[in-house]
C-alpha positions, 0 to 999 in steps of 0.5 A, spaced: 200 137 856 195 143 858 201 148 856 202 145 849 194 144 848 193 152 850 199 154 845 196 149 839 189 152 840 192 159 840 196 158 834 190 155 830 186 161 832 191 166 829 190 162 822 183 164 822 184 171 824 187 177 820 194 178 819 193 185 823 191 181 829 195 175 828 202 180 828 200 182 835 199 176 838 205 172 839 204 173 847 199 167 846 204 162 846 206 164 853 204 160 858 203 164 864 200 171 866 195 175 862 198 179 857 195 186 856 193 189 849 197 194 847 198 200 842 191 199 839 191 192 837 192 186 841 190 180 845 189 178 853 189 171 855 190 166 860 187 160 856 184 159 849 177 160 853 179 167 855 181 170 849 180 178 848 181 180 841 182 187 838 183 190 831 189 195 830 186 202 831 186 205 824 191 210 823 188 216 819 184 222 821 177 220 820 172 216 824 170 210 820 162 208 818 160 202 816 154 199 812 152 192 810 149 191 803 145 185 800 146 185 793 142 180 788 143 179 781 136 177 778 139 176 771 144 171 773 144 164 777 149 163 782 155 160 778 157 155 784 150 153 786 145 154 780 139 151 784 140 156 789 137 161 784 140 168 783 147 170 785 147 174 792 153 177 795 154 180 802 158 187 801 160 191 807 162 198 805 166 203 809 167 210 809 170 216 812 165 218 818 163 224 823 166 221 830 161 220 835 156 218 831 153 211 830 154 204 834 160 199 834 160 195 828 160 187 830 166 183 827 162 177 824 156 173 826 156 167 830 155 162 825 160 165 820 165 165 826 164 157 827 164 155 820 171 159 820 174 156 826 171 149 824 175 150 817 182 150 821 185 145 825 186 144 832 180 149 833 175 145 837 178 148 844 176 155 841 169 158 843 166 162 837 165 168 842 173 169 842 172 171 834 165 174 834 167 179 840 173 181 836 173 189 837 172 193 831 173 201 830 168 202 825 160 204 827 154 202 823 149 208 821 155 213 822 154 220 819 158 220 813 163 226 811 161 230 806 166 230 799 168 225 794 173 219 796 176 214 791 173 207 791 177 201 793 174 194 792 177 189 797 176 181 795 179 176 800 181 169 797 183 162 799 176 161 802 177 167 807 170 171 809 170 178 808 171 179 816 178 177 815 180 184 811 176 188 816 182 191 819 185 193 812 178 196 810 177 200 817 184 203 816 183 205 808 176 208 811 180 212 816 185 215 810 179 218 806 177 212 802 170 208 801 171 201 801 167 195 798 169 189 802 166 183 798 164 176 801 164 170 796 158 166 797 159 159 796 167 160 796 168 162 803 167 159 809 161 162 811 156 168 809 151 170 813 145 173 810 139 178 813 134 172 813 139 169 818 141 163 813 149 162 813 151 159 807 157 154 807 163 153 802 
């Protein structure tokens, strides 16, 4: 029963994580010894409470910087909840950066991670930390590379938060693109704002 519970909980977590991480994690179903992360992307675990997740290492020649923007459109009420006031979005920008500058960027906030897990079946045994501690490859406040780069806008769907496309955004940034990764307030499982509020779908 314990083995079945472990496998079911691990499978549920994979539903909540990016495909790039999920593809590296079939070993979660194994009941025995810990599985080491390999090739820059993977999972090590003995039980759901011990999951250590890591996004795939970007494949391009650049380090990746990250900046989080809070955008407010004062001229437009929120289309989903007009009583909430103007439309507000959180956007994470990724860009080619100088290696060794900035500090490691977090994957997502604890409140947003919990809302994501609560939206999936069989996730009650998976701690929030297993998601929030996911290792990313971008750095906040990293020094940008000089030059001009094409812009890519990434927009997740099916109620998924912007963090679910982090791996893709980081890889594009490492290949010489500037990426705007948009969260859709009230349309995804949870968006955290600078004042600490996390708004649900």
